[in-house]
DODRENTOR-738343 format. One record per atom (N, C-alpha, C, O): residue in three letters; z, x, y. Coordinates in steps of 0.2 Angstrom, whole numbers, plus 5000, padded with zeros to 4 digits. Each point is the difference from the previous one (the first is absolute). Example, Ala and Ser with C-alpha at 12.3 -4.5 7.8 and 13.67 -1.06 7.14 Angstrom:
<pts>
ALA503950664972
ALA500049965006
ALA500050045006
ALA500350054999
SER499349935006
SER500150045006
SER500349965005
SER500150035006
</pts>
This chain:
<pts>
MET461753675231
MET500749984999
MET500149925003
MET499849995005
GLN500449974991
GLN500149935001
GLN500749995003
GLN500550034997
SER499649935008
SER500749995003
SER500249934997
SER499749954999
GLU501050055000
GLU500349944998
GLU500649985004
GLU500350045003
GLN499849894998
GLN500649985004
GLN500650004995
GLN500049974995
ILE500550055008
ILE500750004996
ILE500449955003
ILE500150005006
ALA500249954990
ALA500449955003
ALA500750024997
ALA500250004994
PHE500350015011
PHE500750014998
PHE500449935000
PHE499849965003
PRO500750044993
PRO500349944998
PRO500649995006
PRO500649984998
PHE499250025008
PHE500549995005
PHE500049925002
PHE499549974998
ARG501050015005
ARG500149935002
ARG499549985005
ARG499950045005
ALA499849914995
ALA499549975005
ALA500350005007
ALA500649985000
ARG499050035005
ARG500349995007
ARG500249935001
ARG500549985003
ASN499049974995
ASN500249935001
ASN500149974993
ASN499549984996
PRO501150025002
PRO500149974993
PRO499849934999
PRO500149965005
LYS499750024990
LYS499849944998
LYS500649955000
LYS500550024997
LEU499449925005
LEU500649955000
LEU500049984993
LEU499549974997
ARG501150035000
ARG500149984993
ARG500449945000
ARG500449995004
ASN499549964991
ASN500449945000
ASN500650024996
ASN500050024994
SER500649985010
SER500650024997
SER500449944998
SER500049955004
SER500450054991
SER500449944998
SER500650005005
SER500449955000
ASN499750105003
ASN500650015004
ASN499949985008
ASN500450015004
ALA499049974997
ALA499849995007
ALA500349945003
ALA500149995006
ASP500249964990
ASP500349955002
ASP500750015003
ASP500349965003
LEU500050104996
LEU500650025002
LEU500050025008
LEU500550015003
ILE498950014999
ILE499950035007
ILE500249945005
ILE499849955000
GLY500650075005
GLY500349965005
GLY500749974998
GLY500349975005
ARG499950034989
ARG500649974998
ARG500650055002
ARG499950065001
SER500649915001
SER500650045003
SER500749974997
SER500049954999
TYR500550105002
TYR500649984998
TYR500550035005
TYR499850065003
ILE500849924998
ILE500550035005
ILE500550044996
ILE500349974995
ASP499850095007
ASP500550044996
ASP500550035006
ASP499850055003
GLY500849924997
GLY500450015006
GLY499749985006
GLY499949945002
HIS500050115003
HIS499749995006
HIS499350015001
HIS499749985005
ALA500050054989
ALA499350015000
ALA499649954996
ALA500249974996
ASN499250035007
ASN499549954996
ASN499550044997
ASN499750055003
ILE500249954990
ILE499650044996
ILE499449964999
ILE500049944997
THR499450095004
THR499349965000
THR499650044995
THR499950065001
VAL499749904995
VAL499550034996
VAL499450015004
VAL499749955002
VAL500050114999
VAL499550015005
VAL499350014996
VAL499549985003
SER500550054991
SER499450014997
SER500150024992
SER500650014998
VAL498949994999
VAL500050024993
VAL499950085000
VAL499550025004
CYS500850024992
CYS500050075000
CYS499250024998
CYS499749974996
HIS500150085008
HIS499350024999
HIS499950044993
HIS499449994997
ASN501050045001
ASN500050044994
ASN500249964994
ASN499750024994
ASP500749945006
ASP500249964995
ASP500149935001
ASP500449985004
ASP499249974993
ASP500049935001
ASP500749974998
ASP500149945002
LYS500350094994
LYS500649974998
LYS500650015005
LYS500549984998
ARG499350065007
ARG500550015005
ARG499849975007
ARG499449995001
VAL501149995003
VAL499849975007
VAL500450045005
VAL500550034999
MET499249975007
MET500350045006
MET500449955004
MET499849945001
VAL500850085000
VAL500549955004
VAL500250045006
VAL500050065001
GLU500249905005
GLU500250035006
GLU500649975002
GLU500149945000
ARG500450105003
ARG500649975003
ARG499950005007
ARG499850055004
ASP500349894999
ASP499949995007
ASP500550035005
ASP499950015006
LEU500750014991
LEU500550035004
LEU499850075003
LEU500150015006
ASP499650034990
ASP499850065002
ASP499250024998
ASP499850055002
GLY499949904995
GLY499350014999
GLY499850054994
GLY499550024999
ARG501049994997
ARG499950044994
ARG499749974995
ARG500149944999
THR499450094997
THR499649974995
THR500150044994
THR500150065000
TRP499949914994
TRP500050034993
TRP499749954995
TRP499849945002
SER500150094992
SER499749964995
SER500549984995
SER500550044999
MET499449904998
MET500549984995
MET499649964994
MET499449985002
PRO500850024992
PRO499649964995
PRO500049935002
PRO500449975003
ALA499050004996
ALA499849935001
ALA500549954996
ALA500249955003
TRP499950074991
TRP500549964996
TRP500749995003
TRP500349955000
LEU499950105003
LEU500750005004
LEU499949955006
LEU500549975001
MET499050035002
MET499949965006
MET500049934998
MET500349955003
ARG499350044991
ARG500049934997
ARG500749974998
ARG500149955001
LEU500350104997
LEU500749984998
LEU500449985006
LEU500449964999
ILE499550085006
ILE500449995006
ILE499849935003
ILE500449965002
PHE498950024998
PHE499849945003
PHE500049944995
PHE499849955002
LEU500550064992
LEU500149954995
LEU500449945003
LEU500550015002
GLU499249944998
GLU500349945003
GLU500449964995
GLU499749984994
THR500950025006
THR500449974995
THR500049925001
THR500149975006
LYS499850004989
LYS499949935000
LYS500749974999
LYS500450024997
GLY499749935007
GLY500749965000
GLY500149974993
GLY499549994996
LYS501150005003
LYS500249964993
LYS499849935001
LYS500049975005
ARG499750014989
ARG499749935000
ARG500649964998
ARG500450014996
ALA499649935006
ALA500549954998
ALA499949974993
ALA499449994998
ALA501150004998
ALA499949984993
ALA499949935000
ALA499949974994
</pts>
């Protein structure tokens, strides 16, 4: 009888670092009322989402990266004619 090794499709213990297009958002923050909301990382399961943290109570959650880009959108001032 010959033995074979079986490989299950579980996530690796040390995930490989991926080049994410949303990595530039990490460290950016904005103020919402009395709280400061900071982007802390890219979501591990979905590269299209980022993890944000509220400094007031330390709560973290994920939100779409496009929404964070919309929040951080810098409005250009009107140009003189």
